[in-house]
N, C-alpha and C positions, 0 to 999 in steps of 0.2 A: 417183406412184400414179394411179388412175383416176379421168382424166380423169375426163377427166374423167376421178374416179379410182377408181377404181372398185370393189371391191365384194365382197360375199359373199352366198351363197344365203340366202334367207328362206323363209317357209312355202311349201311346194310348191303350185303352181297345178294346175288340172286340164288339164295338158298332157303328152302322152306324148313322151318323147324318141325321135326316130327316127334310127336309123343312127349308129353310133359312129365309123366309119372312112371314109376317102375312097372306098374300094372295098369292095363287099359282095358275097359270093357269092349272096345272095338279091335283089340289086338287080333291079328290073323290067327286062325286056328289051323296052323299048318304043321303042328307037331314039333316046331322049332322053339327054342328059347329066345325071346326077343329082348333086346337091350338097346337103350339109348345112350349114346356117347357124345361127349362134348367136342364141338368143332369151333374154332375161333370165329368171332363175328367179324365181318368186314373183309374177309379174304378175297383176293382176286380169283377169277374163275379158274386159272391154271392151278392155284393152290387147292381149290375145291376139288378139281379133277384128280390131283395127286392123292388127296385124302380118300376119295372114293376108290381109287385104284388099290389102296391099302386095304380098305374094307373088302373089296372083292377078293383079294389074296387071303384075308382072314376067313371069310366065309367058305372059300374053296377048301381051306385046311380044316374047317370046323363047320360041316354041313348042317349040324344040328343047332346052330346059332345064327340068328338074324340080327344085323346091326343097323340101326337107324341113327341119324345125326340130329343134334339140337345145338343151335348157336348159343354160346355161353362164353363169357369172359368175366373173371372174378373182379369185382370192385367192392371196396368196403361199404359203399353207400347202398348197394343193391343186394349183396349176398345174404345178409341176415333175413331180409324179406323173402327172398327166393327160398331159403332154407325152411323158414317157418311155413311158407305156403305150399311146400311140397312140389315146386315147379322145376326142380333141378333134374338133370338127366341121371340115369343110373350110374354112369361114370362121369365124374367132374374133377376139376383140379382146384387146389387152394395153395396159398403160400405157406412156407414152413411155419410162419408165425401162428397160423390158425389151427395147426395139427393137434396140439395137446388139449386145447380148449374143446374142440369138436369131440375128441375121444373121451374126455372127462364127463361131458354132458351127453354122451351116447347119441350124438347127432349124425354119426356116420356108422356104417355097418361094421361090425366086428368080424374082419376077415383074417384074424390072426392064424387060424388053423390053415387057411389057404396060402397065406404068404409064407408060412413056415416051410411049405413044400417046394417053394421056388428055389432053383438050383443055386442062385447067387445070393440067397438070404443072408448068409454069414459073411459075404464079401464086402458088405457096405462099409464105408468109413463110419466108425461108430458115432461121431458127432452128427453126421447126416442122418443115419438111421434113427437117432433119437428123436428127431422131429416128428416121426410117424409112429412112435411106440407108446404103449401105455406103461404104467409104472412097473408092470411085471415083465416088460420087455417083448410083449406081443406086438407085432406090427399091424396096426389097423389102416395105416395110410402108407403108400408106397412112394418113396422119393424117386422122382423121375428126371430131375434136372437140378443143377446147382449153379450158382453164379457168384462172382465177385464184382463189385461196382467198378465202373470205368468211366473215363471221360470220352465222350463221343464228340467228334469235331468235324466240321465241314471243310474239306480240303480246298474246294473251290473258293470259298470265302477267305480262307487263309491266303491263298495266292493273290486274290483280288486286293487284299489288304497289305500285300508286300511281306507276308510271313512265310516261313518255310514249313510246308505241310509235313515234311519228313522229320521235322524237329519240333514236335508239340511241346507245350509247357511241361515243365518238370517241377514247379513249385506253385503254390497258390498265388504268390505275387506275380509270377509269369502269366498265370491264367487271367488275373485282373488286368495286367498290361495288354495282353493280346485281345482281350474283350473290348477294351477301350479303342484299340487300333482298328479292329474289325468294324466297330460301330461308326467310328470317325470316317473310315475310308469307303465303307460300303453302304451305310445307312441301315444295315440290318442289326439285329440284336446280337452283340458279341457273346453274351452268356445269358442263359435263362435257367430258371428253376421251376420245378413243380410246386404247387401250393395247395391243391385241392384234394379231397377224398383221401386224407391221411398221407398223401405222397409228399407233401411239404415236410412233414415230420420225419418221414423216411429219409429224404435227401439231407435234411439238416442233421439228423443223426449220423449219416454217412460222413459228412464233413467233419463233425465233432470227433468221430472215431479216428479219422485221418490225422487230426491234430493231437491225438492222444487222450481225448476225453471219452466219457460215457454218458448216456442219459439214464442209466439205471445200473445199480450195483447192490448186490446182496439184499434185494427186495426193497430197495429205497430209490426214490427218484433223485437223480443227480443232474438236474437241469441248470441250476445256477452255478456255473463253473467258469474258470478262465477260458477254456477251449470254446465253450458256447458263446461267450462274449466275443471272442476273436472271430468266430464264424459269422455272427450277426453283424459285427462292426464292418467286416469286409463287404458283406452283402449290402449293407446300408451305404457304404461309400460307392460301390459299383452302381447302385441304383441312383443315388442323388448327387454324388460328386462327379462321377465319370459319365453318367447317362449312357451306360453301355449295355442296358438290359431290355431295350425296346420299350414297348408300351402295353404288353400283355402280362398281367401278373395273376392270372387265374387259370394256370395250366394244371391239367391232370396228366396221367400217363399217356392217354391216347392223343390228347391235343398237342402236347409238346412233341410227341413223335411226328405228328402231321406237319407241324410247323418246321421241325428240323429237316424232315425229308423233302420239304418244299423249298429248302434253301433260305429260310428266314432266321435261322439261329446258327451262330458260329460254334458254340460249345454248350453241352449240358451233361449232367451226371445221371446215369441210370445203370442198370444191370449190364455187365459186359457181353452177355449173350443176346443183345437186343437187335442184332442185325436182321435176323429172320423176320421179326415183326415190322421193322422199318421197310424191308423189301416187299414182303408179301401183303402187307396191309396199307402201306403208305407210298408205294411206287418210288422208293428211294433210288436215285441214280447211283450205282455202285462207285462210279468215278468220284463222287462227291465225299465218299465216306472215309473217315479216319477214326481210329480207336487207340487210346493209350491208358496207362494205369493212372490211378489217382496219386497225386503227390502225398507222401507221408511225412509228417513232421519228424524232426530229430528227437524222438521221444520213445522210450522203450514200450509205452502202452499204445503207440500209434499202430493202426492196422486198417485193413480194407473190409468194409462191411460186406458180409456174404449172406446168402439165403438160398432159396430154391422153391421148387414146386412139388407138391404131393398129389398123387392120383388117389381118389378115394371113391367109395361106393355108397350109394344112397341107402339110408337105413330102411327105406320102404321096399328095397329089392328083396324078392324071395330067394330061398336057398339056391335054387338052380340059376337065378339071375346073378347072384353074387359070384358063383363059380364061373359063369360066363364072362362077367365083368372083369374078374382077375385074369382070365385068359386073354381078354382084349388088352388089358393094361400090360401084360407080359409081352404080348405080340407087338403092339403098336409102340409102346414107349421103351421097353427094356431089352427086347431081344437085339435091337440094333446096337446096344451098348455092351453086349455079351457074347453074341454069336456072329461069326464072320459072315455066314450066308445071309442072315437077316440084315446085318449092317450094309452089305452090298446091295441087297434087294431094295432097302429103303433108299439108299443113295441113288441107285439106278432110276427108280421111279421119280424121285425129286429132280434128278438131272434131266430126264426126258421131258418133264413139265416145267423146266426152267425155274425150279425152286432152289433156295440156297442149300448148298452142301458144303460143310467144313467150317461154319462159323464157330467161333470159340465159345467154349463153356467149361466150367470146372467139373472135374470127374466126381461122380457119386460113389465110386469105388476107390480107386487109387490112380495116381498119374501114369503108372506103367500100363494099366488096362486101357486108360484113355489114349495113350500114345499108340498102342497096338491097334486100336479101332481106327485111328487116323491113317495108319498104313493100309488097312483093308480098303478104305474108301478113297484113297489118294487120287485114283484116276478119275473120280467123279467131282472132285472139289471144283466149285465154280464161283467162289467168292474171292474178293480181293485180299487174300491172306497177307500179302506184303504190306498193305495199308493198315493191317491190324497188328503187325509185328511189335509196335511199341507196347502193346498190351500183352500179347501171347508170350513175348520174350521176357516179361518181368512178373506177371501176375502170380505165377506159381511160387515166386520167392517172397511174396508179400505175406505178412501175418494175416490170416483170415479170422475175422470176428464174427461171432453169431449175433443175430438181432436180439434185443432185449426179450426176455421170456415171459414177463408178467404184464398183462394189460398193454400189450404191444401196440395194437391198433388204437386203443384209447389215448395212449401217450402221444402217438403220432398225430392224432387229431388235435390234441392240445397244442402241439408244436405247429401245426398248420396255421393256427391263428397268429402265432408269433411271427412266422414268416410273412404272412399276408400283411400284418401291421407294419413290418419293417419296409415292405415294398410299396405300400399304398399311403402311408402317413409320414410325410417329411418331418424329420426330427423326432421320430418315435423314440420313447424313453425305454432303452433296452433294460435298465435296472428294474423298472416297474413291470415290464413284460415278463421278465424272468422270475420275479417274485410271485407273480400270479400263476405262471405256468408251473413253477415248482410245487406250489400248493395243489393245483388241480391235478398234476401228474401223480403226486403222492396219494391223493384221494382215490384216483383210478386204480393205482396199484394196491392200496389197502382193500378196496372193494373186491378186487379180484383174487386176493390172497385167501 
């Protein structure tokens, strides 16, 4: 899921969506190629201003291209309808899990010839590049960001509960204990999980991976496993025995971000690069924020689930619009990862508009390249990096696991139901839930094969 993983619409900002298709009958006849590009929904005005500043820079460098914005955030529940209805912008983003399916069905533009000419095309981590490639190795979708899951925690709630925010939990048992303490001492949810719009399955898969299990292996569903039972049993105990999970059990990505940023949740699991969304869309107080790695079981198969975000081009875009779209993707998303001048320009604009600079993310190329970029932008970093040190100091040493590749979102949807049942039905029968989920997940995988 997104990348970074990505997301659902939150409170609408004062931004008008411009242009819904690649071609428009009322498109200005000014001799320029017009493209619409995605901007996150619900941004604060400062973030919108920063985005517009980057558009101005792009148009100055490319006077033959005009860029308009359209609010868009990927969600499993709305994306399919938007795709079918042709209401997506010319440039939009999707999670790694959607790349291969969109390519196979021809639902995005084949920009392989254009991406082949990008100067960093051969520098990608091969595992990351594969998310956007067709079977012949042509890149139709450009990986722009990668993430490894992390444990986000509220330092203020930790302190209020008598816990040390500089020593976050290092085992799942410690997470459970800290959650109970936070709930007892503050009245807020000590720990929360997403459950809606395939996010429940995403997070449950994350925990199972950290315990050494998988939800899919060699084209077969592996739902009914000891690791899955362990994950669900702990969730059930935290909900019904410890009463440490509050009273909201229908979170999706956007709503759990809102609750966490408002100080109502002590801990939750999501992509490690989520600070920017929490700050720009949910007014997070930086002093509250802490981030650490997920505890991994003492199991050779244990690892941290990773994923990322792909930038793609609408199949409705004309040839000149496709070329303009790839130029925009290169300028806005990629140059700051590869070119010092661009990295500094991007960081400078963000810093001037009080947007986050220096939040952690995994490199789409290699760690050496990532580290070099951090030196370029060091003077502009304005996020509490020391509060993220428990994550950044360890995540590169954790085994990174890819998301399941077949019927990923469908299987996540099956697991949503399991998580919801555990949290809303006291005494829910884990055996029965997993038997049903195993059959449904296998059917989804078989249908997609």
